[in-house]
KEMIRO-611495 format. One line per 5 residues: number of its first residue (from 1); their letters; for each residue x, y, z of N, C-alpha, C, O. Coordinates in Angstrom, 2 decimals. Layout:
<drenkols>
NUM) A) X:Y:Z:X:Y:Z:X:Y:Z:X:Y:Z ~ ... $
</drenkols>
This chain:
<drenkols>
1) XXXXX) 0.56:-1.10:0.10:-0.51:0.32:0.26:1.37:1.09:-0.04:1.89:1.36:-1.13 ~ 1.74:1.18:0.84:2.88:2.45:1.12:3.21:2.62:-0.58:3.19:3.67:-1.21 ~ 3.43:1.64:-0.94:4.40:2.00:-2.04:3.52:2.38:-3.42:3.55:2.50:-4.65 ~ 3.25:2.41:-3.03:1.34:2.45:-4.17:1.11:4.18:-3.54:1.13:5.16:-4.28 ~ 0.99:4.21:-2.76:0.29:5.67:-2.31:2.28:6.80:-2.74:2.28:7.89:-3.31 $
6) XXXXX) 2.85:6.49:-2.54:3.74:6.71:-3.26:4.33:7.37:-4.81:5.08:8.30:-5.10 ~ 3.55:6.36:-5.58:4.48:6.77:-6.90:2.90:7.70:-7.16:2.76:8.86:-7.56 ~ 2.04:6.87:-6.83:0.67:8.30:-6.03:0.79:9.63:-6.64:0.49:10.28:-7.63 ~ 1.28:9.68:-5.72:2.42:11.47:-5.45:3.24:11.58:-6.02:3.31:12.77:-6.35 ~ 4.28:10.83:-6.55:5.78:11.09:-7.15:4.73:11.40:-8.90:4.86:12.50:-9.44 $
11) XXXXX) 4.26:10.85:-9.22:3.18:11.13:-10.74:2.33:11.99:-10.41:1.73:12.18:-11.47 ~ 1.64:12.98:-9.24:0.39:13.31:-9.03:-0.55:13.29:-9.44:-1.21:14.27:-9.78 ~ -1.08:11.36:-9.55:-2.05:11.37:-9.86:-2.87:11.49:-9.23:-2.71:11.25:-8.04 ~ -4.67:12.12:-9.93:-5.54:12.51:-9.18:-5.71:13.42:-8.13:-6.28:13.44:-7.04 ~ -4.86:14.32:-8.98:-4.81:15.73:-8.03:-6.40:16.26:-7.88:-7.26:16.19:-8.76 $
16) XXXXX) -6.53:16.73:-6.74:-7.48:17.26:-6.25:-8.96:16.14:-6.21:-10.14:16.49:-6.06 ~ -8.43:14.77:-6.39:-8.93:14.20:-5.80:-8.54:13.21:-4.46:-8.18:12.04:-4.55 ~ -8.76:14.26:-2.78:-8.41:13.87:-2.36:-8.46:11.50:-1.64:-7.79:10.72:-0.96 ~ -9.91:11.54:-2.58:-10.34:9.88:-2.73:-9.38:9.07:-2.98:-9.27:8.04:-2.30 ~ -8.45:9.39:-4.03:-7.65:8.67:-4.37:-6.93:8.01:-3.97:-6.43:7.03:-4.52 $
21) XXXXX) -6.73:8.42:-2.91:-5.60:7.22:-1.24:-6.53:6.68:-0.03:-6.11:6.69:1.13 ~ -7.53:6.31:-0.30:-8.25:6.44:-0.16:-7.47:4.71:0.53:-6.65:4.45:-0.36 ~ -7.36:3.46:1.65:-6.88:3.48:1.88:-7.45:2.19:1.15:-6.72:1.64:0.32 ~ -9.11:1.50:1.50:-10.13:1.41:0.86:-10.20:1.30:-0.76:-10.12:0.25:-1.41 ~ -10.32:2.31:-1.14:-10.63:2.37:-2.53:-9.05:1.69:-3.06:-9.19:1.07:-4.12 $
26) XXXXX) -7.67:1.70:-2.55:-6.32:1.49:-3.29:-6.51:0.56:-3.37:-6.44:-0.03:-4.45 ~ -7.07:-0.39:-1.49:-7.21:-1.64:-1.79:-8.30:-2.47:-2.42:-8.64:-3.60:-2.10 ~ -8.84:-1.63:-3.46:-9.34:-2.04:-4.67:-8.44:-2.23:-6.35:-8.45:-2.54:-7.54 ~ -8.02:-1.94:-5.62:-7.14:-1.39:-7.19:-5.90:-2.38:-7.01:-5.29:-2.83:-7.98 ~ -5.53:-2.74:-5.45:-4.20:-3.97:-5.26:-4.99:-5.06:-5.69:-4.84:-5.69:-6.74 $
31) XXXXX) -6.01:-5.27:-4.65:-6.69:-6.92:-5.28:-6.65:-8.09:-6.84:-6.37:-9.24:-7.19 ~ -7.48:-6.00:-7.65:-7.52:-6.32:-8.93:-6.61:-6.61:-9.40:-6.76:-7.26:-10.43 ~ -5.03:-6.30:-8.91:-4.00:-6.24:-10.09:-2.88:-7.31:-8.98:-1.69:-7.03:-8.85 ~ -3.69:-8.79:-8.12:-2.99:-9.51:-7.55:-1.42:-8.71:-6.49:-0.20:-8.86:-6.35 ~ -2.50:-7.89:-6.00:-1.48:-6.96:-5.25:0.13:-6.75:-5.94:1.09:-7.38:-5.51 $
36) XXXXX) 0.21:-5.94:-6.88:1.28:-5.23:-7.59:1.30:-4.59:-7.81:0.73:-4.00:-8.73 ~ 2.05:-4.29:-7.01:1.90:-1.86:-6.84:1.82:-1.90:-7.68:0.71:-2.28:-8.05 ~ 2.57:-1.66:-8.50:2.87:-1.35:-9.96:1.53:-1.51:-11.31:1.20:-0.61:-12.09 ~ 1.20:-2.31:-11.28:0.41:-2.85:-12.18:-0.97:-1.81:-11.51:-1.54:-0.90:-12.12 ~ -1.29:-2.34:-9.88:-1.73:-1.58:-9.51:-2.25:0.45:-10.01:-3.22:1.09:-10.42 $
41) XXXXX) -0.40:0.71:-9.51:-0.08:2.20:-10.20:-0.84:2.71:-12.05:-1.02:3.83:-12.53 ~ -1.04:1.69:-12.49:-1.15:1.53:-13.54:-2.22:1.88:-14.06:-2.46:2.58:-15.04 ~ -3.17:1.06:-12.97:-4.45:0.67:-13.46:-5.53:2.15:-12.45:-6.72:2.44:-12.41 ~ -4.42:2.65:-11.87:-5.82:3.48:-10.68:-4.73:4.72:-11.90:-5.26:5.79:-11.58 ~ -3.36:5.21:-13.27:-3.75:5.90:-13.23:-4.99:6.06:-14.44:-5.74:7.03:-14.49 $
46) XXXXX) -5.02:4.78:-15.48:-6.26:4.77:-16.63:-7.38:4.73:-16.22:-8.08:4.53:-17.22 ~ -8.27:4.81:-14.96:-8.98:5.04:-14.31:-9.36:6.66:-13.80:-10.24:7.39:-14.26 ~ -8.29:6.97:-12.60:-8.24:8.48:-13.70:-8.25:8.76:-14.76:-9.16:9.57:-14.99 ~ -7.70:8.52:-15.58:-7.58:9.74:-16.58:-9.29:9.26:-17.36:-9.99:10.21:-17.67 ~ -9.91:7.67:-17.65:-10.98:7.71:-18.10:-12.06:8.92:-17.65:-12.89:9.58:-18.28 $
51) XXXXX) -11.66:8.88:-16.29:-12.84:9.67:-15.20:-12.59:11.04:-15.95:-13.54:11.73:-16.31 ~ -11.28:11.41:-16.16:-11.57:12.78:-16.80:-11.69:13.48:-18.29:-11.90:14.58:-18.80 ~ -11.40:11.91:-18.72:-11.80:12.10:-20.06:-13.25:12.38:-20.89:-13.72:12.91:-21.90 ~ -13.62:11.55:-19.57:-15.62:11.80:-19.95:-16.22:13.07:-19.09:-17.40:13.41:-19.02 ~ -15.30:13.56:-18.56:-15.57:14.76:-17.97:-16.61:14.94:-16.75:-17.58:15.69:-16.71 $
56) XXXXX) -15.96:13.75:-15.44:-16.55:13.29:-14.20:-15.52:14.49:-13.32:-14.30:14.60:-13.22 ~ -16.81:15.38:-12.72:-15.65:16.21:-12.12:-16.30:17.76:-12.00:-16.17:18.63:-11.14 ~ -16.69:17.73:-12.66:-17.28:19.53:-13.81:-18.77:19.48:-13.03:-19.53:20.44:-12.98 ~ -18.95:18.53:-12.59:-20.69:18.70:-12.06:-20.56:18.70:-10.33:-19.69:18.05:-9.74 ~ -21.48:19.46:-9.72:-20.95:19.61:-7.90:-22.62:18.93:-7.31:-23.46:18.33:-7.99 $
61) XXXXX) -22.63:19.05:-6.80:-23.18:17.48:-6.01:-24.71:18.16:-6.01:-25.63:17.34:-5.95 ~ -25.01:19.27:-6.06:-26.41:20.23:-6.18:-26.82:19.69:-7.08:-27.72:18.86:-6.91 ~ -26.37:19.94:-8.24:-26.79:19.19:-9.67:-27.28:17.63:-8.98:-28.40:17.18:-8.76 ~ -26.28:17.21:-8.83:-26.29:15.39:-8.66:-27.15:15.17:-7.48:-27.16:14.02:-7.06 ~ -27.84:15.99:-6.89:-28.54:15.72:-5.89:-30.49:15.56:-6.62:-31.41:14.83:-6.26 $
66) XXXXX) -30.38:16.95:-8.03:-31.64:16.88:-8.05:-31.99:15.83:-9.12:-33.16:15.51:-9.35 ~ -30.66:15.16:-9.94:-30.74:14.80:-10.92:-30.90:13.60:-9.17:-31.11:14.47:-8.32 ~ -30.90:12.73:-8.68:-30.96:11.24:-7.80:-32.41:12.34:-7.35:-33.34:11.53:-7.34 ~ -32.80:13.27:-7.12:-34.58:12.74:-6.80:-35.42:12.71:-7.34:-36.54:12.55:-6.85 ~ -35.02:12.99:-9.45:-35.76:12.73:-9.90:-36.90:10.93:-9.92:-37.89:10.34:-10.36 $
71) XXXXX) -35.29:10.86:-8.75:-36.33:8.63:-8.65:-35.03:7.60:-10.40:-34.77:6.58:-11.04 ~ -34.94:8.16:-10.31:-33.75:7.81:-11.87:-33.15:6.45:-12.26:-33.22:5.54:-13.09 ~ -32.00:7.21:-10.26:-30.90:6.47:-10.26:-31.24:5.67:-7.99:-30.94:6.45:-7.09 ~ -31.51:5.00:-7.82:-31.08:4.38:-6.66:-30.51:3.71:-5.81:-29.83:2.76:-6.18 ~ -30.67:4.12:-3.97:-29.62:2.76:-4.14:-30.87:2.08:-2.61:-31.31:2.65:-1.61 $
76) XXXXX) -31.02:0.79:-3.11:-32.49:0.31:-1.57:-31.87:0.81:-0.65:-31.75:1.94:-1.12 ~ -31.37:0.85:0.31:-31.05:1.49:2.16:-30.57:0.01:2.82:-31.35:-0.61:3.54 ~ -29.43:-0.42:2.58:-28.76:-1.60:3.72:-29.25:-3.31:2.66:-29.11:-4.51:2.91 ~ -29.61:-2.83:1.91:-29.75:-4.42:0.90:-28.66:-4.51:0.09:-28.19:-3.54:-0.51 ~ -28.28:-5.50:0.03:-27.11:-5.82:-0.97:-27.69:-7.40:-1.27:-28.47:-8.11:-0.62 $
81) XXXXX) -26.66:-7.73:-3.08:-27.14:-8.13:-3.74:-26.69:-9.57:-2.98:-26.04:-9.43:-1.94 ~ -27.05:-11.13:-3.50:-26.96:-12.40:-2.94:-25.19:-12.75:-2.31:-24.59:-13.56:-1.60 ~ -24.94:-11.62:-3.09:-23.29:-12.47:-2.90:-22.68:-10.99:-2.17:-21.45:-10.90:-2.13 ~ -23.42:-9.93:-1.63:-23.23:-9.23:-0.46:-22.59:-7.86:-0.96:-22.37:-6.84:-0.30 ~ -22.46:-8.02:-1.75:-22.17:-6.39:-2.57:-23.61:-5.42:-3.37:-24.58:-5.89:-3.96 $
86) XXXXX) -23.32:-4.13:-3.13:-24.10:-2.97:-3.40:-25.03:-3.12:-4.76:-24.62:-3.86:-5.65 ~ -26.15:-2.50:-4.89:-27.27:-2.61:-5.51:-27.30:-1.32:-6.84:-26.95:-0.21:-6.43 ~ -27.52:-1.36:-7.71:-27.94:0.25:-8.18:-28.77:-0.20:-8.74:-28.81:-1.36:-9.14 ~ -29.99:1.00:-8.96:-31.55:0.71:-9.47:-31.35:1.75:-10.87:-31.76:2.87:-10.57 ~ -31.00:1.71:-11.81:-31.99:2.78:-13.32:-33.07:2.60:-14.25:-33.06:2.02:-15.34 $
91) XXXXX) -33.97:3.17:-13.66:-35.39:3.95:-13.67:-35.23:4.51:-14.75:-35.04:5.73:-14.72 ~ -35.29:3.44:-16.69:-34.96:4.12:-18.20:-36.26:5.20:-18.47:-36.09:6.22:-19.14 ~ -37.94:4.76:-17.68:-38.48:5.59:-18.45:-38.54:6.83:-17.59:-39.64:7.33:-17.82 ~ -38.07:7.35:-16.96:-37.33:8.59:-16.08:-36.30:9.25:-16.77:-36.31:10.47:-16.98 ~ -35.31:8.38:-17.19:-34.15:9.37:-18.14:-35.33:10.17:-19.52:-36.41:9.73:-19.91 $
96) XXXXX) -34.55:11.49:-19.98:-34.92:12.02:-21.30:-33.60:12.07:-22.27:-33.58:13.20:-22.75 ~ -33.10:11.73:-22.49:-31.21:12.26:-22.89:-31.47:13.73:-23.55:-31.11:14.85:-23.20 ~ -31.98:13.42:-24.28:-32.64:15.13:-24.77:-33.27:15.91:-24.15:-33.91:16.80:-24.73 ~ -33.25:15.78:-22.86:-33.48:16.74:-21.94:-32.33:16.92:-20.76:-31.62:17.92:-20.68 ~ -32.26:15.70:-19.79:-31.14:15.73:-19.29:-29.35:14.84:-19.40:-29.00:13.66:-19.40 $
101) XXXXX) -28.61:16.21:-19.47:-27.07:15.81:-20.20:-26.64:14.04:-19.33:-26.78:13.85:-18.12 ~ -26.20:13.12:-20.18:-25.82:11.74:-19.73:-24.82:12.16:-18.70:-24.72:11.46:-17.69 ~ -23.97:13.38:-18.87:-22.67:13.26:-18.23:-23.31:13.77:-16.97:-22.41:13.89:-16.13 ~ -24.40:14.10:-16.50:-25.07:14.25:-15.52:-25.03:13.22:-14.63:-24.49:13.24:-13.52 ~ -25.78:12.07:-15.28:-26.14:11.02:-15.27:-25.29:10.41:-14.78:-25.57:10.09:-13.62 $
106) XXXXX) -23.74:9.85:-15.32:-23.33:9.06:-14.90:-21.86:9.44:-14.29:-20.86:8.80:-14.62 ~ -21.83:10.49:-13.41:-21.43:11.34:-12.60:-21.87:11.03:-11.19:-21.28:11.07:-10.11 ~ -23.17:10.68:-11.57:-24.49:10.53:-10.10:-23.58:8.94:-9.93:-22.95:8.52:-8.96 ~ -23.73:8.53:-10.82:-23.86:6.86:-10.95:-22.41:6.20:-10.21:-22.27:5.20:-9.50 ~ -21.15:7.52:-10.87:-20.04:7.16:-10.64:-19.40:7.33:-9.36:-18.42:6.73:-8.92 $
111) XXXXX) -20.30:8.52:-8.66:-19.92:8.70:-7.48:-20.83:8.12:-6.52:-20.73:8.79:-5.49 ~ -21.74:7.12:-6.36:-21.44:6.56:-5.71:-21.27:5.24:-5.34:-21.50:4.67:-4.27 ~ -20.55:4.57:-7.08:-19.64:3.89:-6.57:-18.51:3.83:-6.29:-17.88:2.83:-5.94 ~ -18.09:5.13:-6.45:-16.81:5.23:-5.28:-16.66:5.37:-3.95:-15.77:5.16:-3.13 ~ -18.62:6.11:-3.95:-18.41:5.94:-2.07:-18.91:4.62:-1.81:-19.81:4.54:-0.97 $
116) XXXXX) -18.47:3.48:-2.40:-18.63:1.82:-1.86:-17.63:1.56:-1.47:-17.41:0.99:-0.39 ~ -16.10:2.26:-3.00:-15.38:1.60:-3.21:-14.69:2.84:-1.77:-13.51:3.18:-1.63 ~ -15.25:3.04:-1.36:-13.86:4.22:-0.25:-14.19:3.81:1.21:-13.65:4.17:2.26 ~ -15.63:2.64:0.91:-16.03:2.88:2.40:-15.51:1.43:2.84:-15.59:1.27:4.06 ~ -15.05:0.43:2.21:-15.12:-1.38:2.21:-14.12:-1.94:1.17:-14.19:-1.63:-0.02 $
121) XXXXX) -13.65:-2.38:1.43:-13.52:-3.43:0.47:-13.59:-4.56:0.23:-12.72:-4.98:-0.54 ~ -14.38:-5.32:0.62:-14.71:-6.48:0.64:-15.79:-6.59:-0.38:-16.49:-7.60:-0.43 ~ -15.93:-5.62:-1.17:-16.79:-5.66:-1.84:-16.24:-6.37:-3.65:-15.17:-6.00:-4.13 ~ -17.32:-7.51:-4.51:-16.14:-8.13:-5.23:-17.83:-8.03:-6.58:-18.16:-9.08:-7.14 ~ -18.33:-7.20:-6.75:-19.05:-6.30:-7.40:-19.39:-5.74:-7.36:-18.82:-4.79:-6.82 $
126) XXXXX) -20.86:-5.52:-7.89:-21.69:-4.87:-8.00:-22.89:-5.65:-8.12:-22.85:-6.86:-7.90 ~ -24.02:-5.03:-8.46:-25.36:-5.76:-8.75:-26.43:-4.07:-9.92:-26.52:-3.05:-9.24 ~ -26.94:-3.97:-11.12:-26.96:-2.91:-11.80:-28.80:-3.54:-12.25:-29.05:-4.46:-13.03 ~ -29.57:-2.90:-11.65:-30.74:-3.47:-11.94:-31.30:-2.49:-13.25:-31.51:-1.36:-12.80 ~ -31.54:-2.54:-14.35:-31.72:-1.97:-15.35:-33.85:-1.97:-15.03:-34.51:-2.94:-15.40 $
131) XXXXX) -34.36:-0.99:-14.48:-36.12:-1.38:-14.83:-36.52:-0.43:-15.48:-36.92:0.70:-15.21 ~ -36.35:-1.13:-16.57:-37.65:-1.08:-18.30:-38.51:-0.44:-18.51:-38.50:0.40:-19.41 ~ -39.96:-0.78:-17.35:-41.29:-0.98:-17.57:-41.41:0.23:-17.79:-40.95:1.14:-17.11 ~ -42.37:0.37:-19.32:-42.99:1.07:-19.85:-41.60:2.29:-20.37:-41.75:3.44:-19.94 ~ -40.87:2.14:-20.86:-39.72:3.03:-21.96:-40.42:3.15:-22.75:-41.57:2.73:-22.82 $
136) XXXXX) -39.50:4.07:-23.90:-39.90:4.50:-25.03:-38.80:4.90:-25.74:-38.03:5.56:-25.04 ~ -38.22:4.68:-27.55:-37.36:4.72:-27.71:-36.60:6.45:-27.00:-35.38:6.54:-26.87 ~ -37.43:7.51:-26.66:-37.30:8.33:-27.09:-36.16:8.42:-24.73:-35.47:9.34:-24.30 ~ -36.52:7.13:-24.02:-35.15:7.30:-22.80:-34.06:6.65:-22.98:-33.24:6.47:-22.09 ~ -33.95:6.23:-24.17:-32.63:5.27:-24.78:-31.37:5.88:-24.37:-31.62:7.06:-24.14 $
141) XXXXX) -30.37:5.69:-24.20:-29.27:6.87:-24.38:-27.79:5.85:-24.69:-27.24:5.13:-23.84 ~ -27.39:6.03:-26.06:-26.03:5.50:-26.21:-25.23:5.71:-24.91:-24.75:4.76:-24.29 ~ -25.13:6.65:-24.64:-23.78:7.47:-24.07:-23.24:6.55:-22.73:-22.11:6.15:-22.46 ~ -24.95:6.34:-21.79:-25.22:5.30:-20.28:-24.01:4.16:-20.88:-22.88:4.20:-20.39 ~ -24.49:2.64:-22.54:-23.68:2.40:-22.63:-22.82:2.32:-22.48:-22.10:1.65:-21.74 $
146) XXXXX) -22.59:3.63:-23.76:-20.24:3.99:-23.97:-19.82:4.12:-22.00:-18.70:3.94:-21.54 ~ -21.04:4.47:-21.21:-20.07:4.36:-20.16:-20.00:3.45:-19.03:-19.61:3.64:-17.88 ~ -20.68:1.96:-19.84:-20.49:0.58:-19.25:-19.42:0.37:-18.94:-18.87:0.14:-17.87 ~ -18.74:0.56:-21.19:-18.34:-0.01:-21.36:-16.99:0.00:-20.65:-16.51:-1.01:-20.14 ~ -16.24:1.55:-20.64:-15.47:2.02:-19.83:-15.60:1.88:-17.95:-14.65:1.81:-17.17 $
151) XXXXX) -16.73:1.89:-17.69:-16.92:1.70:-17.12:-15.83:-0.23:-16.35:-14.88:-0.31:-15.58 ~ -16.42:-1.06:-16.88:-16.10:-3.05:-16.87:-14.46:-2.99:-16.79:-13.65:-3.51:-16.03 ~ -14.26:-1.50:-18.74:-12.28:-1.55:-18.35:-12.07:-1.09:-17.22:-11.72:-1.82:-16.29 ~ -12.28:0.47:-17.05:-11.08:0.84:-15.74:-11.42:0.83:-14.39:-10.64:1.20:-13.51 ~ -12.90:0.29:-14.13:-12.78:0.17:-12.74:-12.65:-1.15:-11.94:-13.15:-2.20:-12.35 $
156) XXXXX) -11.85:-1.04:-10.61:-11.15:-2.67:-9.89:-12.64:-2.82:-9.84:-12.57:-3.59:-8.89 ~ -13.63:-2.77:-10.01:-15.20:-3.33:-9.17:-15.96:-3.43:-9.89:-16.61:-2.39:-10.04 ~ -16.32:-4.44:-10.61:-17.46:-4.44:-11.77:-18.15:-5.23:-11.93:-17.89:-6.42:-11.77 ~ -19.65:-4.58:-12.41:-21.16:-5.33:-12.48:-20.18:-6.85:-12.38:-19.16:-7.41:-12.80 ~ -21.70:-7.00:-11.23:-20.91:-8.68:-11.60:-22.55:-9.66:-12.64:-22.51:-10.63:-13.39 $
161) XXXXX) -24.03:-8.60:-12.05:-24.64:-8.50:-12.85:-25.33:-7.80:-13.53:-25.00:-6.64:-13.29 ~ -26.42:-7.83:-14.53:-26.97:-6.19:-14.82:-28.70:-7.04:-15.45:-28.94:-7.62:-16.51 ~ -29.46:-6.77:-14.40:-31.09:-7.25:-14.63:-32.01:-6.14:-15.01:-32.47:-5.21:-14.35 ~ -32.19:-6.54:-16.43:-32.82:-6.02:-16.88:-34.93:-6.26:-16.57:-35.73:-7.11:-16.99 ~ -35.01:-5.61:-16.09:-36.32:-6.16:-15.79:-37.70:-5.09:-16.25:-37.69:-3.88:-16.49 $
166) XXXXX) -38.81:-6.03:-16.26:-39.79:-5.28:-17.54:-39.08:-5.32:-17.81:-38.08:-5.18:-17.11 ~ -39.09:-5.55:-19.09:-38.36:-5.39:-20.78:-39.38:-5.14:-21.66:-39.92:-6.18:-22.04 ~ -40.11:-3.56:-22.38:-41.42:-3.60:-22.38:-41.06:-5.23:-24.14:-40.05:-5.87:-24.44 ~ -42.36:-5.18:-24.68:-42.98:-6.04:-25.86:-41.32:-5.57:-26.78:-40.69:-6.25:-27.59 ~ -40.98:-4.00:-26.18:-39.84:-2.84:-27.84:-38.57:-3.88:-27.07:-37.73:-2.98:-27.05 $
171) XXXXX) -37.98:-4.82:-26.59:-36.94:-4.80:-26.19:-36.59:-5.61:-26.92:-35.37:-5.41:-26.91 ~ -36.83:-6.83:-27.92:-35.82:-7.06:-29.09:-35.24:-6.29:-30.34:-34.37:-6.40:-31.20 ~ -36.21:-5.44:-29.93:-35.22:-4.12:-31.65:-34.47:-2.88:-30.62:-33.64:-2.10:-31.10 ~ -34.90:-2.81:-29.10:-33.55:-2.21:-28.19:-32.48:-3.19:-28.34:-31.49:-2.80:-28.97 ~ -32.46:-4.72:-27.76:-31.58:-5.11:-27.87:-30.61:-4.79:-29.78:-29.66:-4.08:-30.13 $
176) XXXXX) -31.30:-5.53:-30.33:-30.58:-5.25:-32.04:-29.94:-4.58:-31.82:-28.72:-4.73:-31.93 ~ -30.63:-3.38:-31.33:-30.23:-1.60:-31.57:-28.90:-1.46:-31.11:-27.97:-0.99:-31.77 ~ -28.82:-2.13:-29.32:-27.85:-1.23:-28.36:-26.67:-2.72:-28.26:-25.54:-2.80:-27.78 ~ -27.32:-3.48:-28.76:-26.19:-5.16:-28.32:-24.85:-4.75:-29.98:-24.11:-5.72:-30.14 ~ -24.70:-4.12:-30.54:-23.76:-4.23:-30.89:-22.27:-2.93:-30.84:-21.19:-2.78:-31.41 $
181) XXXXX) -23.09:-2.26:-29.79:-21.94:-1.64:-28.80:-21.97:-2.24:-27.61:-22.22:-1.37:-26.78 ~ -21.86:-3.11:-27.18:-21.89:-3.71:-25.88:-20.47:-5.12:-26.23:-20.50:-5.74:-27.29 ~ -19.33:-5.39:-25.13:-17.99:-6.00:-25.49:-19.07:-7.53:-25.21:-20.08:-7.36:-24.52 ~ -18.85:-8.49:-25.59:-19.03:-9.74:-24.80:-18.90:-9.75:-23.66:-20.01:-9.83:-23.13 ~ -17.97:-9.69:-22.86:-17.48:-8.86:-21.58:-19.03:-8.84:-20.80:-19.48:-9.48:-19.85 $
186) XXXXX) -19.52:-7.96:-21.52:-21.00:-7.07:-20.53:-21.57:-8.03:-21.13:-21.87:-8.72:-20.16 ~ -21.94:-8.56:-22.00:-23.68:-9.00:-22.44:-23.05:-10.51:-21.75:-22.28:-11.08:-22.51 ~ -23.19:-10.91:-20.97:-22.44:-12.19:-20.03:-23.27:-11.84:-19.72:-24.33:-12.41:-20.01 ~ -23.25:-11.17:-19.26:-23.87:-10.40:-17.14:-25.31:-10.03:-17.29:-26.12:-10.02:-16.37 ~ -25.58:-9.68:-18.75:-27.22:-9.42:-19.25:-28.10:-10.43:-18.69:-28.41:-11.30:-19.50 $
191) XXXXX) -28.52:-10.52:-17.72:-30.21:-11.31:-17.23:-31.36:-10.20:-17.44:-31.50:-9.00:-17.21 ~ -32.29:-11.51:-18.16:-33.83:-10.90:-18.55:-34.74:-11.05:-17.54:-34.69:-12.00:-16.76 ~ -35.55:-10.21:-17.47:-37.30:-10.76:-15.68:-38.04:-10.50:-16.11:-38.49:-9.56:-15.45 ~ -38.52:-10.64:-16.76:-39.52:-10.70:-17.43:-41.10:-9.80:-15.92:-41.98:-8.96:-16.14 ~ -40.72:-10.57:-14.55:-41.71:-10.58:-14.03:-41.61:-10.37:-12.30:-42.63:-9.69:-12.18 $
196) XXXXX) -41.48:-10.40:-11.93:-41.31:-10.16:-10.31:-40.60:-12.25:-9.86:-39.40:-12.36:-9.61 ~ -41.37:-13.38:-9.85:-40.63:-14.79:-10.18:-39.57:-14.38:-10.81:-38.62:-14.57:-10.05 ~ -39.18:-13.87:-11.90:-37.87:-14.21:-13.10:-37.03:-12.97:-12.53:-35.83:-12.89:-12.79 ~ -37.62:-12.08:-11.81:-36.67:-11.73:-11.47:-35.78:-12.18:-10.15:-34.61:-11.97:-9.85 ~ -36.85:-12.90:-9.48:-36.12:-13.25:-7.85:-35.61:-14.84:-8.27:-35.99:-15.76:-7.54 $
201) XXXXX) -34.84:-15.09:-9.33:-34.33:-15.84:-10.13:-32.94:-15.15:-9.15:-32.65:-15.55:-8.03 ~ -32.47:-14.42:-9.63:-31.43:-13.06:-9.45:-31.49:-12.69:-8.18:-30.47:-12.92:-7.53 ~ -32.63:-12.05:-7.49:-32.32:-11.27:-6.70:-33.58:-11.56:-5.92:-34.57:-12.13:-6.39 ~ -33.39:-10.93:-4.25:-34.03:-11.36:-3.30:-35.93:-9.77:-3.84:-35.84:-8.95:-4.76 ~ -37.03:-9.88:-3.07:-37.32:-8.87:-3.57:-36.93:-7.64:-2.77:-36.48:-7.71:-1.63 $
206) XXXXX) -37.15:-6.39:-3.51:-36.72:-4.64:-3.53:-37.88:-4.35:-2.58:-38.77:-5.15:-2.30 ~ -37.79:-3.33:-2.20:-38.36:-2.39:-1.85:-38.93:-1.89:-2.61:-38.27:-1.60:-3.61 ~ -40.47:-1.48:-2.63:-40.76:-0.64:-4.03:-41.57:0.73:-3.55:-42.23:1.46:-4.28 ~ -41.27:0.93:-1.63:-41.27:2.65:-1.63:-40.18:3.35:-2.50:-39.14:2.86:-2.94 ~ -40.57:4.38:-2.61:-39.95:5.11:-3.12:-38.97:6.13:-2.35:-39.23:7.31:-2.15 $
211) XXXXX) -37.48:5.26:-1.84:-36.71:5.70:-0.69:-35.51:7.04:-0.85:-34.52:6.71:-1.50 ~ -35.51:8.08:-0.48:-34.79:9.10:-0.63:-34.49:9.82:0.29:-34.70:11.03:0.36 ~ -33.69:8.74:1.53:-33.16:8.41:2.88:-31.77:8.44:3.06:-31.11:8.87:4.01 ~ -31.31:7.74:1.60:-30.31:8.06:0.95:-29.53:9.12:0.56:-28.53:9.10:1.29 ~ -29.48:9.80:-0.02:-29.28:11.01:-0.90:-28.66:11.73:0.88:-27.78:11.01:1.34 $
216) XXXXX) -28.86:12.41:1.40:-28.30:13.08:2.46:-26.51:12.17:3.15:-25.47:12.54:3.70 ~ -26.83:11.48:2.89:-25.63:10.10:3.36:-24.78:10.05:2.59:-23.62:9.74:2.87 ~ -25.52:10.58:0.59:-24.27:10.49:-0.09:-24.08:11.53:-0.01:-22.86:11.70:-0.15 ~ -24.58:12.45:0.14:-23.86:14.19:0.50:-23.01:14.47:0.52:-22.34:15.07:-0.32 ~ -22.65:13.90:2.05:-22.12:13.39:3.33:-21.16:13.32:2.47:-20.57:14.29:2.01 $
221) XXXXX) -20.90:11.87:2.14:-20.19:11.00:1.39:-19.58:11.97:0.00:-18.91:13.00:0.08 ~ -19.76:11.70:-0.48:-19.70:12.65:-1.07:-19.07:14.13:-0.83:-18.38:14.35:-1.83 ~ -19.04:14.66:-0.40:-18.22:16.00:0.44:-16.48:15.46:1.15:-15.52:16.20:1.33 ~ -16.56:14.18:1.38:-15.03:13.85:2.01:-14.48:13.26:0.79:-13.32:12.88:0.62 ~ -15.71:13.23:-0.26:-14.15:12.20:-1.41:-14.14:13.71:-2.78:-14.35:13.76:-3.99 $
226) XX) -13.67:15.00:-1.42:-14.03:16.11:-2.39:-14.36:16.61:-2.86:-13.61:17.44:-3.38 ~ -16.31:16.67:-3.30:-17.03:17.05:-3.88:-17.54:18.06:-3.64:-18.42:18.50:-4.37 $
</drenkols>
């Protein structure tokens, strides 16, 4: 760990991002690189470069809070998947890329993930639920898919499953349009659940009530990350 921190300091990686040297955050990178400090350093450097390249860090928390309060992106409080990993829910029908900048959405998702990475090194991945009930073509955002590709490539902790829940009748059309942009590594993690019975093959039932009580906690931890 000390060797990795020294390399980060010497190369001035992640300037202005205090959480880059968070013990848990770095341990995730070390574990993903079999505790090879140099490989972990390269991994951290690539992650920071990718983060800067897509523009994360240009948006303040008040903008993110407004995005989270739409309900399109959420975390069920105190709920983990069957492997003990975090769950992130994305409600596609509430996202309109022609109205809301994609950067706002992916920044919110990135900070949620980084809060997890800075709070523990016990997580081996995370589950994404894409709630697609009521979706139309106006909700589809190719840039979110590009973000997922980058996350798969640069994050030390990767999605272990992506559950497509309540897929609409037009999903087959959407899939043909979207699948060409996906790496095989991501395609293999996608699981379809048309109803509650199929959903429970992959995950235990989640609360149905809208719960925004987690946002202040994220705000506090976001501030600790330097946001």
